[in-house]
Steps between C-alpha positions, in 0.01 A plus 500: 500500500570621148619262231879446521712690247712257295870561434544661159201730544531869416428678827475857620728638769438361844595225741436131432521206745596144400208266566743224606766653726365850572798682347400855403631677191441861401491610137529866407343501154306276264709188441481123497494325837774236518470174692568549871876544551478325840314180411434501123120507538311657209199645684476841670229691682478879475563669835480848345473598135348240273486333161559708193180523297703459179617140552416367846509130406736432208392137451128579468 
C-alpha cells in the first residue's frame, strides 16, 4: 500500500479514500485535500489520480 496522503496536501484530480472510515471524495483539479468530512480523519489513500509533484507533503 502506498503512503497515506495527509490532509492539506496538494493533489491532482482523482478519487481519494479516507483511511479511517472509507469515505471516498473526488477532486476535479489540483487542490488541497481537506480532513474527511465524515469522520475528521486527516489521512487519505489515492484510489485514482495521485499526489501532486509540486507539494505532495506540505509539512515535509
